[in-house]
C-alpha positions in Angstrom: -2.2 124.8 76.6 -0.1 124.5 79.8 -0.8 122.9 83.1 -1.1 126.3 84.8 -4.1 127.7 82.9 -5.7 124.2 82.2 -7.8 123.8 85.4 -9.9 126.8 84.6 -10.8 125.5 81.1 -10.8 121.7 81.8 -14.1 121.8 83.8 -16.2 122.0 80.7 -14.2 119.6 78.6 -15.7 116.2 77.6 -14.1 112.9 76.8 -14.3 113.8 73.2 -12.1 116.9 73.7 -9.5 114.8 75.7 -9.4 112.3 72.9 -8.6 115.1 70.5 -5.8 116.3 72.8 -4.1 112.9 72.8 -5.1 111.9 69.3 -1.8 112.6 67.6 0.2 110.5 70.1 -2.2 107.7 70.7 -2.9 106.4 67.2 0.2 104.2 66.9 2.6 102.7 69.4 5.9 100.8 69.3 6.8 97.7 71.4 10.2 98.2 73.0 10.7 94.4 73.3 9.7 93.2 69.8 10.2 96.4 67.7 6.7 96.3 66.2 4.0 99.0 66.0 0.5 98.2 67.4 -2.7 99.7 66.0 -4.7 101.0 69.0 -8.4 100.2 68.8 -10.2 101.3 72.0 -13.4 99.4 72.8 -16.3 100.7 74.8 -16.1 100.0 78.6 -19.0 101.7 80.5 -18.6 100.0 83.9 -16.6 102.1 86.4 -14.1 100.4 88.7 -13.4 102.9 91.4 -11.3 100.6 93.6 -8.9 99.3 90.9 -8.5 102.5 88.9 -4.7 102.8 89.4 -3.9 99.2 90.0 -0.7 97.9 88.2 -2.2 94.6 87.4 -5.1 96.1 85.4 -2.6 98.3 83.5 -0.6 95.2 82.6 -3.7 93.4 81.4 -4.8 96.4 79.2 -1.2 96.7 77.8 -1.1 92.9 77.0 -4.5 93.1 75.3 -3.3 96.0 73.1 0.0 94.1 72.3 -1.8 91.1 71.0 -3.5 93.0 68.1 -2.3 93.5 64.4 1.3 94.9 64.1 3.5 96.3 61.3 7.3 96.3 61.4 9.0 99.7 62.2 12.0 100.7 64.3 11.9 100.4 68.2 11.0 103.3 70.4 12.1 102.8 74.1 9.5 103.4 76.8 6.5 103.0 74.6 4.9 100.4 76.9 4.6 103.0 79.6 3.1 105.5 77.1 0.6 103.0 76.0 -0.4 102.1 79.5 -0.9 105.8 80.4 -2.9 106.4 77.3 -5.1 103.4 78.0 -5.6 104.6 81.6 -6.5 108.1 80.4 -9.0 106.7 77.9 -10.5 104.4 80.5 -10.9 107.4 82.9 -12.5 109.4 80.2 -15.0 106.7 79.5 -15.8 106.4 83.2 -16.4 110.1 83.4 -18.7 110.0 80.4 -20.6 107.0 81.7 -21.1 108.7 85.1 -22.3 111.9 83.4 -24.7 110.0 81.2 -26.1 107.9 84.1 -26.6 111.1 86.2 -28.4 112.9 83.4 -30.5 109.9 82.6 -31.4 109.4 86.2 -32.4 113.1 86.6 -34.5 113.0 83.4 -36.2 109.8 84.4 -37.1 111.1 87.8 -38.5 114.4 86.4 -40.4 112.5 83.7 -41.8 110.1 86.4 -43.1 113.0 88.5 -44.5 114.8 85.5 -46.4 111.6 84.4 -47.8 111.1 88.0 -49.0 114.7 88.1 -50.6 114.5 84.7 -52.2 111.2 85.5 -53.6 112.6 88.8 -54.9 115.8 87.1 -56.5 113.7 84.3 -58.2 111.5 86.9 -59.7 114.4 88.8 -60.8 116.1 85.6 -62.6 112.9 84.5 -64.3 112.5 87.9 -65.4 116.1 87.9 -66.7 115.8 84.3 -68.6 112.7 85.3 -70.2 114.4 88.3 -71.2 117.4 86.2 -72.7 115.1 83.5 -74.7 113.2 86.1 -75.9 116.5 87.7 -77.0 117.8 84.3 -78.8 114.5 83.5 -80.7 114.5 86.8 -81.7 118.1 86.5 -82.9 117.6 83.0 -84.9 114.4 84.0 -86.5 116.3 87.0 -87.4 119.2 84.7 -89.0 116.9 82.2 -91.0 115.0 84.9 -92.2 118.3 86.4 -93.3 119.6 83.0 -95.1 116.4 82.2 -96.9 116.3 85.6 -97.9 120.0 85.4 -99.1 119.5 81.8 -101.3 116.6 82.8 -102.7 118.6 85.7 -103.5 121.5 83.4 -105.1 119.2 80.9 -107.2 117.7 83.6 -108.3 121.1 84.9 -109.3 122.2 81.4 -111.3 119.0 81.0 -113.1 119.5 84.3 -113.8 123.2 83.5 -115.3 122.2 80.1 -117.5 119.5 81.7 -118.7 122.1 84.3 -119.5 124.6 81.5 -121.4 121.9 79.6 -123.3 120.9 82.7 -124.3 124.6 83.3 -125.5 124.9 79.7 -127.6 121.7 80.1 -129.1 123.0 83.4 -130.0 126.2 81.7 -131.7 124.4 78.9 -133.6 122.3 81.5 -134.8 125.5 83.2 -136.0 126.9 79.9 -137.8 123.6 79.2 -139.5 123.9 82.7 -140.6 127.4 82.0 -142.0 126.3 78.7 -143.7 123.4 80.5 -145.2 125.8 83.0 -146.4 128.0 80.1 -147.8 124.9 78.4 -149.6 123.9 81.6 -151.1 127.4 81.9 -152.2 127.2 78.3 -153.5 123.7 78.9 -155.5 124.8 81.9 -156.9 127.7 79.8 -157.6 125.2 77.0 -159.4 122.9 79.5 -161.5 125.7 80.7 -162.3 126.6 77.2 -163.0 123.0 76.3 -165.2 122.5 79.3 -167.1 125.6 78.2 -167.2 124.5 74.6 -168.1 120.9 74.8 -168.6 118.2 77.4 -167.9 115.4 74.9 -164.2 116.0 74.8 -163.6 115.9 78.6 -162.5 112.3 78.6 -160.1 113.0 75.7 -158.7 116.0 77.4 -158.2 114.2 80.7 -156.3 111.4 78.9 -154.2 114.0 77.1 -153.5 115.9 80.4 -152.5 112.7 82.2 -150.2 111.8 79.3 -148.5 115.2 79.4 -148.1 115.0 83.1 -146.4 111.6 82.8 -144.0 113.0 80.3 -143.2 115.9 82.6 -142.5 113.6 85.5 -140.2 111.5 83.3 -138.3 114.6 82.3 -138.0 115.8 85.9 -136.6 112.4 86.9 -134.1 112.6 84.1 -133.0 116.1 85.2 -132.5 114.8 88.8 -130.4 111.9 87.6 -128.2 114.2 85.5 -127.7 116.6 88.5 -126.7 113.6 90.6 -124.2 112.5 87.9 -122.8 116.1 87.8 -122.4 116.1 91.6 -120.5 112.7 91.4 -118.2 114.0 88.6 -117.5 117.1 90.6 -116.6 114.9 93.6 -114.3 112.8 91.4 -112.6 115.9 90.0 -111.9 117.2 93.6 -110.4 113.8 94.5 -108.1 113.9 91.4 -107.1 117.5 92.3 -106.1 116.3 95.8 -104.1 113.4 94.4 -102.3 115.6 91.9 -101.5 118.1 94.6 -99.9 115.3 96.7 -97.9 114.1 93.7 -96.7 117.6 93.1 -95.7 118.0 96.7 -93.8 114.7 96.6 -92.0 115.6 93.4 -91.0 119.0 95.0 -89.6 117.2 98.0 -87.6 114.8 95.8 -86.2 117.7 93.8 -85.1 119.4 97.0 -83.5 116.2 98.2 -81.6 115.7 94.9 -80.4 119.4 95.1 -79.0 118.8 98.6 -77.3 115.6 97.3 -75.7 117.5 94.4 -74.6 120.2 96.8 -73.0 117.6 99.1 -71.2 116.0 96.1 -69.9 119.4 95.0 -68.6 120.0 98.5 -66.9 116.6 98.5 -65.4 117.4 95.1 -64.1 120.7 96.4 -62.5 118.9 99.4 -60.9 116.4 97.0 -59.5 119.3 94.9 -58.0 120.9 98.1 -56.5 117.5 99.0 -55.1 117.2 95.4 -53.6 120.7 95.6 -52.0 119.8 99.0 -50.6 116.6 97.5 -49.3 118.5 94.5 -47.5 120.9 96.8 -45.9 118.1 98.7 -44.8 116.5 95.4 -43.2 119.8 94.3 -41.5 120.1 97.7 -40.1 116.6 97.3 -39.0 117.4 93.7 -37.2 120.5 94.9 -35.5 118.5 97.7 -34.3 115.9 95.2 -33.1 118.6 92.9 -31.0 120.1 95.7 -29.6 116.7 96.4 -28.8 116.3 92.7 -27.1 119.6 92.7 -24.9 118.6 95.6 -24.0 115.3 94.0 -23.3 117.1 90.8 -20.9 119.5 92.5 -19.1 116.6 94.2 -18.9 114.9 90.8 -17.4 118.0 89.2 -14.9 118.3 92.0 -13.8 114.6 91.4 -13.7 115.3 87.7 -11.4 118.3 88.3 -9.0 116.2 90.4 -9.0 113.5 87.8 -8.2 115.9 85.0 -5.3 117.4 87.0 -3.9 113.9 87.4 -4.3 113.3 83.7 -2.4 116.6 82.9 0.4 115.5 85.3 0.6 112.2 83.4 0.7 114.1 80.1 3.6 116.2 81.2 5.6 113.1 82.0 4.7 111.6 78.6 5.9 114.6 76.5 9.6 113.8 76.9 9.1 110.2 75.8 6.9 111.5 73.0 9.7 113.7 71.6 11.9 110.6 71.0 9.0 108.9 69.4 8.5 111.9 67.1 12.1 111.8 66.0 11.8 108.2 65.1 8.6 108.9 63.3 10.3 111.6 61.2 13.0 109.1 60.1 10.2 106.7 59.1 8.4 109.4 57.2 11.6 110.3 55.2 12.1 106.7 54.3 8.4 106.3 53.3 8.7 109.5 51.1 11.7 108.0 49.3 9.7 104.7 48.7 6.8 106.8 47.5 8.9 108.6 45.0 10.2 105.3 43.6 6.6 104.1 43.4 5.6 107.2 41.6 8.3 106.6 39.0 7.1 103.1 38.5 3.5 104.3 38.2 4.6 106.8 35.5 6.3 104.1 33.5 3.1 102.0 33.8 1.0 105.0 32.7 3.3 105.5 29.6 2.9 101.8 28.7 -0.9 102.1 29.1 -0.9 105.3 26.8 1.1 103.4 24.1 -1.3 100.5 24.4 -4.3 102.8 24.1 -2.8 104.5 20.9 -2.2 101.0 19.4 -5.7 100.0 20.2 -7.1 103.2 18.7 -5.1 102.6 15.4 -6.3 99.0 15.4 -9.9 100.1 15.8 -9.5 102.6 12.9 -8.1 99.8 10.6 -10.9 97.5 11.7 -13.5 100.1 10.8 -11.9 100.6 7.4 -12.0 96.8 6.8 -15.7 96.8 7.8 -16.4 99.5 5.3 -14.5 97.6 2.6 -16.3 94.4 3.4 -19.7 96.2 3.1 -18.6 97.7 -0.3 -17.5 94.2 -1.5 -20.8 92.7 -0.4 -22.7 95.4 -2.2 -20.6 94.8 -5.4 -21.3 91.1 -5.1 -25.0 91.7 -4.8 -24.8 94.0 -7.8 -22.9 91.3 -9.9 -25.5 88.8 -8.9 -28.2 91.1 -10.0 -26.5 91.7 -13.4 -26.0 88.0 -13.8 -29.7 87.3 -13.3 -30.5 90.1 -15.8 -28.2 88.5 -18.3 -29.7 85.1 -17.7 -33.2 86.5 -18.4 -31.9 88.2 -21.6 -30.2 85.0 -22.7 -33.3 83.0 -22.2 -35.4 85.5 -24.2 -32.8 85.4 -27.0 -32.6 81.7 -26.9 -36.4 81.4 -27.3 -36.3 83.8 -30.2 -33.5 82.1 -32.1 -34.6 78.5 -31.7 -36.5 78.5 -35.0 -33.4 79.9 -36.8 -31.1 77.2 -35.5 -33.5 74.6 -36.7 -33.3 76.1 -40.2 -29.5 76.1 -40.1 -29.5 72.4 -39.1 -31.7 71.5 -42.0 -29.6 73.5 -44.5 -26.1 72.6 -43.3 -26.4 69.1 -41.8 -22.8 68.2 -42.6 -21.1 71.0 -40.5 -18.8 69.8 -37.7 -20.4 70.1 -34.3 -16.9 70.6 -32.7 -16.7 74.0 -34.3 -18.8 75.7 -31.7 -16.7 78.8 -31.8 -18.3 79.7 -35.2 -21.9 79.1 -34.4 -22.1 79.9 -30.7 -24.0 83.0 -29.9 -22.4 85.1 -27.2 -25.9 85.6 -25.7 -26.4 81.8 -25.5 -23.0 80.7 -24.3 -22.8 79.9 -20.6 -19.1 80.3 -20.1 -19.2 84.0 -19.2 -21.5 83.1 -16.4 -19.0 80.5 -15.1 -16.3 83.2 -15.2 -18.4 85.5 -13.2 -18.9 82.8 -10.6 -15.2 82.1 -10.4 -14.4 85.8 -10.0 -17.1 86.2 -7.3 -15.6 83.2 -5.4 -12.1 84.6 -5.7 -13.2 87.9 -4.3 -14.9 86.2 -1.4 -11.7 84.1 -0.7 -9.6 87.2 -0.8 -11.9 89.0 1.6 -11.8 86.0 4.0 -8.0 86.0 3.9 -7.9 89.7 4.8 -10.3 89.1 7.7 -8.1 86.3 9.0 -5.0 88.5 8.8 -6.8 91.2 10.7 -8.0 88.8 13.4 -4.4 87.4 13.9 -3.1 91.0 14.2 -5.7 91.7 16.8 -4.8 88.6 18.8 -1.1 89.6 18.7 -1.9 93.1 19.9 -4.0 91.8 22.8 -1.1 89.4 23.8 1.4 92.4 23.7 
């Protein structure tokens, strides 16, 4: 990439791309005064210093801070201090560009998120208020409907009761009229009977007069009772009329209250619509302000990109001045690489010798392990033989004991017959099944085998220690 076609492509490059451009030449540096290479470890510096960006004192400070770090001895490269200063300046400028970009993006996102949160919060508030108003309206309407239904039901029940009482009164009045007709008929019959009685006998006049007076008294009592019942019915009718008037007034009052509540709900709905209109106007104002801020951000972004382009052009000019000095540094680096290759070959030769020695040691160790396994097998075989000999010895002892028990009577007979025989001649009378000397020999042979096996184990252990020391 040359300086001629770079400006068209450098607009979209980030600090990471610039680090990749200068990565090959900025990893290591040589101090022209001391002849030592400095490991460059760039730290994060997010604060931009616009006024002292190209100040020589800040460059000297950054160069000194880089020189004081860990070094490794190589040959001198002239002019490396200048290269190091320019690289540090380029890295600092890249960090400043990245920090400005991040701050601008974070500021834009924070502003947009703040306005979104405000709009969402406002919409949520209006929705909650509207839902509360609708819920109150539904509750009031349901309460009014329930009250109206209860009042109308009570009025209907009262009317039904009054109608039933009137019907019962009419039935009772009809029964009283029938009774009066019957009384009149009885009076006619009584008059006829009196005429007949007067004609029949004079003796019964007094009795008949008493009877007639008694019947007349009963009729008067019944008439007075009928009059009282009629007066009670008139009073009940008057009471029913008064109740009807009271219920009518209650119904009118409830109707007026319902109309008033309807008007109140209508006014609250109008207020809610007005608040909705105000919210829409406020939302439009917020959107206009957001658009204005977005335009301002676009202008600031264009100015920032222009400054970035100028900065990248200066960086490329500095890079062209560094390329000549970098060529000398590359030549010195090639010489160092050749020397390092030679040292690496020598080191590979030494490593091969060490590897051969390790192979020989592994083969020796493998042979030793095989010998040791063979010795373990022999030891197990010897132990098995020892256990077998012990078992045979025990069997022989049992057999000898049995034979001794059987031959004790025979020995007593021999002692009685030949009392003058020499007891030192035990070779002639000793029974091979009774003599204990073969058992002692077996014990000695068993001990000798164990001693020999212990000696072989000690020799094997000493050989192993010698191999480990080698």
